[in-house]
C-alpha positions in Angstrom: 98.2 13.8 -20.1 99.4 14.2 -23.6 96.0 14.4 -25.4 92.4 13.4 -25.7 90.7 12.1 -28.8 87.0 11.5 -29.4 85.3 10.2 -32.5 81.7 9.5 -33.4 80.6 7.2 -36.3 77.1 7.1 -37.8 76.3 3.4 -37.7 74.0 3.3 -40.7 76.4 5.3 -42.9 79.2 2.9 -41.8 76.9 -0.1 -42.6 76.3 1.3 -46.1 80.0 1.7 -46.6 80.7 -1.9 -45.5 78.0 -3.2 -47.8 79.1 -1.1 -50.8 82.8 -2.2 -50.4 82.9 -5.9 -49.3 86.7 -5.8 -48.8 86.5 -2.9 -46.4 86.3 -5.1 -43.3 89.6 -6.8 -44.0 91.2 -3.4 -44.9 90.1 -1.7 -41.7 90.1 -4.4 -39.1 92.5 -7.0 -37.7 91.7 -10.7 -37.6 91.4 -10.3 -33.8 88.6 -7.8 -34.2 86.8 -9.7 -36.9 86.9 -12.8 -34.8 85.5 -10.9 -31.8 82.5 -9.6 -33.7 81.8 -12.8 -35.8 79.3 -14.3 -33.3 77.3 -11.1 -33.0 74.0 -11.0 -34.8 74.8 -7.4 -35.9 78.6 -6.7 -35.8 78.4 -3.3 -37.4 78.0 -1.3 -34.2 81.0 -3.0 -32.7 83.0 -2.5 -35.8 82.0 1.2 -36.0 83.2 1.6 -32.4 86.5 0.1 -33.3 86.9 2.3 -36.3 86.1 5.3 -34.1 88.9 4.1 -31.7 91.5 4.4 -34.5 90.3 7.9 -35.3 90.3 8.9 -31.6 93.9 7.6 -31.3 95.1 9.8 -34.2 93.2 12.8 -32.7 94.7 12.2 -29.2 98.2 12.4 -30.8 97.3 15.5 -32.8 97.8 13.6 -36.1 95.7 13.6 -39.2 94.0 10.6 -40.9 96.6 8.4 -42.5 99.3 9.0 -39.9 99.4 5.2 -39.6 97.7 2.3 -41.2 94.3 0.9 -40.0 96.0 -2.3 -38.9 98.6 -0.4 -36.8 96.0 0.2 -34.0 93.3 -2.2 -32.9 91.0 -3.0 -30.0 91.5 -6.0 -27.8 89.5 -7.2 -24.8 90.9 -8.4 -21.5 89.3 -11.4 -19.9 86.8 -9.2 -18.0 85.7 -7.7 -21.4 87.4 -4.3 -20.9 88.5 -2.8 -24.2 92.2 -1.8 -24.6 94.4 -0.5 -27.4 97.1 -2.6 -29.1 99.5 -1.0 -31.5 102.2 -2.0 -33.9 105.8 -0.8 -33.7 105.0 2.0 -36.2 102.2 3.4 -34.1 104.2 2.9 -30.9 107.0 5.0 -32.5 104.6 7.9 -33.1 103.2 7.5 -29.6 106.7 7.4 -28.1 107.7 10.5 -30.1 104.7 12.3 -28.5 105.6 11.1 -25.0 102.7 8.6 -24.7 103.4 5.7 -22.5 99.8 4.6 -21.6 96.4 4.6 -23.3 92.9 4.7 -21.9 90.0 3.7 -24.1 86.2 3.8 -23.7 83.8 2.6 -26.4 80.0 2.8 -26.6 77.3 2.6 -29.1 73.6 3.1 -29.5 71.4 2.1 -32.4 72.5 5.3 -34.2 76.1 6.1 -33.3 79.3 4.6 -32.0 81.7 6.6 -29.9 85.3 6.1 -28.9 87.1 8.2 -26.3 90.9 7.9 -26.0 93.2 9.5 -23.4 96.9 9.4 -24.2 99.2 9.9 -21.3 
């Protein structure tokens, strides 16, 4: 194992940020993620979990915020619904340099917080 990253996002605070800055969704999330949450009556908890995943990836690599762009890492779902991480070449280079060849991701949220847990191995 190379590293573990955990991030917790306050959902209401995140909701306020999204409302205050309408372009934030497109800046933070890929079209794949936005399409996934579009049918949800309240997509903010799912978006907050996906934001937390990006932060947890950076933490698992021992990197600070801004080590790569928000669109360099995103969450996909396999046919069974299991979340997984997808990365661009830029993020893959950083992961390769750290010796990471595999990611494990767990997402959860309540009414109050969203949590992402990432293991880099």
